[in-house]
N, C-alpha and C positions, 0 to 999 in steps of 0.2 A: 671193317677194313676201310670203307669209304671215309668214315669220320677221321680215321687216323691219317689218311692221305690228304684230305681236303677239309681240315677243321674250320677254315675260314668261310667255306661254302655251306657246310652243313652245321646247323646249330645244335643238333642232337641226333640221337639214334635210339630206336626202340627195338630191342633184340629179344624176341620171344623164342624160347627153346633153342638157344644158340647151340649149334652142333660143334662143340669144342673138341670132340674126339678125333677129328681129322689129324692125321700124323701125330697121334698121341698128345694132342694139345699144343703142338709146336707153335701155333699162331700166338699163343699167350707169350711165349718167349720173344717173338717179334714185337708184340705190343709193348713189352717192357721198355724197348728203345724207341718206339714209334708212336705211342699213344700221346695225344695232345695233353699238355698240362691243363689243370682245372682253371676255370675262370670264364670261358666263353661257351661251353657246351653242357648239355644235359644228356644223361645216358640212363636208359632203363634196360635191365636184364631180368629175365625170369626163366624158370624151368619147372618141369613137373617131376613126378617121381615114378612114372610108369613108362613102359616101352623104351624108346631111345633116350628119353629124358632121364631115365633111372641112372644113367652113367654120367650125367653132367655136373653133379654137385662138386666133386673134387676139383674139376677144371674151373668152375665158376668161382670157387673160393680162391683159387690162384689169381683169377682176373680181378676179383674184389681187392686183393692185395695190391695189384697194379694200380687200381683206381685210387686207393689210399696213398700210395707212393707218389702219384701224380698230383695229389692235393685235392681230390674230389671229396666232398662231404656227403656221407650217406644220408639219404632223406632230403637233401637240399638240391644238389646238382647231379646226384646219382642214386639209383635205387636198384637193389637186387631182391627179387621175391621168389620164394619157393611155393609151389602149389601142390599140396599133397593130393595124390590120386589123379593128377592131370597127366595126360599122355602127349605124344608128339603128333598131334593131328590138327587140321584146320578147325575142327569143331572146338577143341580145347582152347585154341588161340582166340577164336571168336568170342568165347565166354569171358575172356579177360582183356580183350583189346582196349576197352575203355580206360583201363588203368594207365597204360603207357601214354595213350593219347592225352588224357587229362594232365598227366605229369609233364609231358613234353611241350604241350601247347599252353600251359597256364602262363599268365602274365602277372608277375608279382608286383609290378609297378605300373598298373593300368593308369594312364593319364589321358584325360580328354584333351586332344590337340587344340580345341576351340576354347578351352577354359582360360580365363584371365588369371587364375591362381596358379602359381608355379608348383 
């Protein structure tokens, strides 16, 4: 939600085991009108298949459609990953936290500011 409201402040969002079920996934309807267009942000979503996460896939697929409609390119400025057997616990998130961090923090155009080459 913070990225939708302040896309110029937050360059990305890492959403692990997003609890889409609140109000039957109504937040996705809100995102259809309020999610920022692609171009300035990176977004990572994931979910498991056990405990609370077992119910997330249908909602995540709806959010993936929102991402496509807003111009995001899967694998480039947006990723959604499904983790078979993963549950909705800090232990499960800890095991995969490196994935969104690497995606969100990578710099595809690393340039040395002291270099004389443009």
